[in-house]
C-alpha positions as CSV (number, residue, x, y, z in Angstrom):
1,M,15.9,-4.6,-4.9
2,V,12.1,-4.8,-4.3
3,G,10.3,-4.9,-1.0
4,F,6.7,-5.8,-0.4
5,S,4.4,-4.6,2.3
6,I,0.8,-4.6,3.5
7,V,-0.7,-2.6,6.3
8,T,-4.1,-2.3,7.8
9,V,-6.2,-0.2,10.2
10,G,-8.2,-3.4,10.9
11,D,-11.8,-4.5,10.6
12,E,-13.3,-2.1,13.2
13,A,-13.1,0.9,10.8
14,S,-15.1,-1.0,8.2
15,R,-17.7,-2.1,10.7
16,Q,-18.1,1.4,12.1
17,T,-18.3,3.1,8.7
18,A,-20.9,0.5,7.6
19,R,-22.9,1.2,10.8
20,L,-22.8,4.9,10.3
21,F,-23.8,4.6,6.6
22,E,-26.8,2.3,7.5
23,A,-27.8,4.8,10.2
24,R,-27.7,7.5,7.5
25,D,-25.3,9.5,9.6
26,F,-23.4,10.5,6.5
27,T,-21.3,13.3,8.0
28,K,-19.7,11.0,10.6
29,Y,-19.5,8.3,8.0
30,L,-17.5,10.5,5.7
31,Y,-15.2,11.7,8.5
32,L,-14.5,8.2,9.7
33,H,-14.1,6.8,6.2
34,G,-11.6,9.6,5.3
35,L,-9.7,9.3,8.5
36,S,-9.4,5.5,8.2
37,V,-8.3,5.6,4.5
38,E,-5.7,8.3,5.2
39,T,-4.4,6.5,8.2
40,A,-3.9,3.3,6.1
41,E,-2.1,5.3,3.5
42,A,0.1,7.0,6.2
43,L,0.9,3.5,7.6
44,A,1.9,2.4,4.0
45,E,4.2,5.4,3.7
46,L,5.7,4.7,7.1
47,A,6.4,1.1,6.0
48,H,7.9,2.4,2.8
49,K,10.2,4.7,4.8
50,Q,11.2,1.8,7.0
51,V,12.1,-0.3,4.0
52,R,14.2,2.5,2.6
53,E,15.9,2.9,6.0
54,F,16.6,-0.8,6.2
55,L,18.2,-0.7,2.7
56,G,20.3,2.3,3.7
57,I,18.8,4.7,1.1
58,A,16.6,6.8,3.3
59,G,19.5,9.2,3.9
60,E,18.9,10.5,0.4
61,D,15.5,12.0,1.4
62,S,15.2,15.7,1.0
63,P,15.4,17.5,4.4
64,R,12.4,19.6,3.5
65,V,9.1,18.0,4.3
66,A,7.3,19.7,1.5
67,D,9.7,18.1,-1.0
68,L,8.7,14.6,0.3
69,F,5.2,15.2,-1.1
70,H,6.9,15.5,-4.5
71,Q,8.9,12.3,-4.1
72,K,12.2,13.9,-3.5
73,Y,13.6,10.7,-2.2
74,R,15.0,7.5,-3.6
75,G,12.6,4.6,-4.0
76,S,9.0,4.4,-5.1
77,R,5.9,2.7,-3.8
78,Y,3.5,1.0,-6.3
79,S,0.1,-0.4,-5.4
80,F,-2.0,-2.8,-7.4
81,G,-5.1,-1.5,-9.2
82,Y,-3.4,1.7,-10.3
83,P,-2.1,2.4,-13.9
84,A,1.5,1.3,-13.1
85,C,0.3,-2.1,-11.7
86,P,-3.2,-2.6,-13.0
87,N,-3.5,-6.4,-12.4
88,L,-5.2,-6.9,-9.0
89,E,-4.6,-10.7,-9.5
90,D,-0.9,-10.1,-8.8
91,Q,-1.9,-9.4,-5.2
92,A,-2.2,-13.2,-4.7
93,K,1.6,-13.4,-5.1
94,I,2.1,-10.8,-2.3
95,F,-0.4,-12.8,-0.2
96,H,1.6,-15.9,-0.7
97,L,4.9,-14.2,0.2
98,L,3.7,-12.2,3.2
99,K,0.9,-14.4,4.6
100,P,-1.1,-11.4,5.9
101,E,-4.0,-13.5,7.0
102,E,-1.8,-15.3,9.5
103,N,0.1,-12.2,10.6
104,I,-2.3,-9.2,10.6
105,G,-5.7,-10.7,9.8
106,V,-5.9,-9.4,6.2
107,R,-7.7,-11.7,3.7
108,L,-7.7,-11.7,-0.1
109,T,-11.2,-12.2,-1.6
110,E,-11.9,-14.1,-4.8
111,A,-12.1,-10.8,-6.6
112,S,-8.5,-10.1,-5.5
113,I,-9.6,-7.4,-3.1
114,W,-8.1,-7.1,0.4
115,S,-10.4,-7.4,3.4
116,P,-10.6,-5.3,5.4
117,S,-10.7,-2.8,2.6
118,R,-8.3,-0.3,4.3
119,A,-5.3,-2.5,3.7
120,P,-2.9,-1.0,1.1
121,T,-0.3,-3.3,-0.3
122,A,2.8,-2.1,-2.1
123,S,5.9,-3.0,-3.9
124,S,8.8,-0.7,-3.1
125,S,11.5,-0.2,-5.7
126,T,14.9,1.2,-4.6
127,I,16.4,1.8,-8.0
128,P,17.2,5.4,-8.8
129,R,14.9,5.6,-11.9
130,P,12.1,3.1,-11.4
131,S,10.0,4.6,-14.2
132,I,12.3,2.7,-16.6
133,L,11.4,-0.6,-15.0
134,L,7.7,0.2,-15.2
135,R,7.8,1.2,-18.8
136,K,9.6,-2.0,-19.8
137,N,7.7,-4.4,-17.7
138,S,4.3,-2.9,-17.2
139,C,4.8,-3.5,-13.5
140,L,7.1,-5.7,-11.5
141,R,7.0,-9.2,-12.8
142,L,6.1,-10.8,-9.5
143,S,6.4,-14.3,-11.1
144,H,10.1,-13.8,-10.7
145,F,9.7,-13.4,-6.9
146,A,6.9,-15.8,-6.0
């Protein structure tokens, strides 16, 4: 089973970081940029956890928080643009499925980049050994789902 998600911290973080950068207030720019990127990633992890709970596999998570940073749980989250899923163009299929522009105000540019930029997408696999799927298929073949 595969789940798809997209989360965002919204446009305001992008506007404020651009304003700080233009004002050459680089310290505040870096703090806000880092905070907004990490918040978006934390939201993506929360969505991934909720998918695993919905599918009834979150109970296999390690009880130790430190283990969770080493993926001691069932299911993996893959994002486009990284080695496991290098084709950013595949994001258009998630866009078609989830309709994020209508639901959360996230747009897909002609370059297959999300706007606002702090909007990670993911496909979440629930199979016990997803690396087998990735090796055989380069990434999830979204044409089967779209």
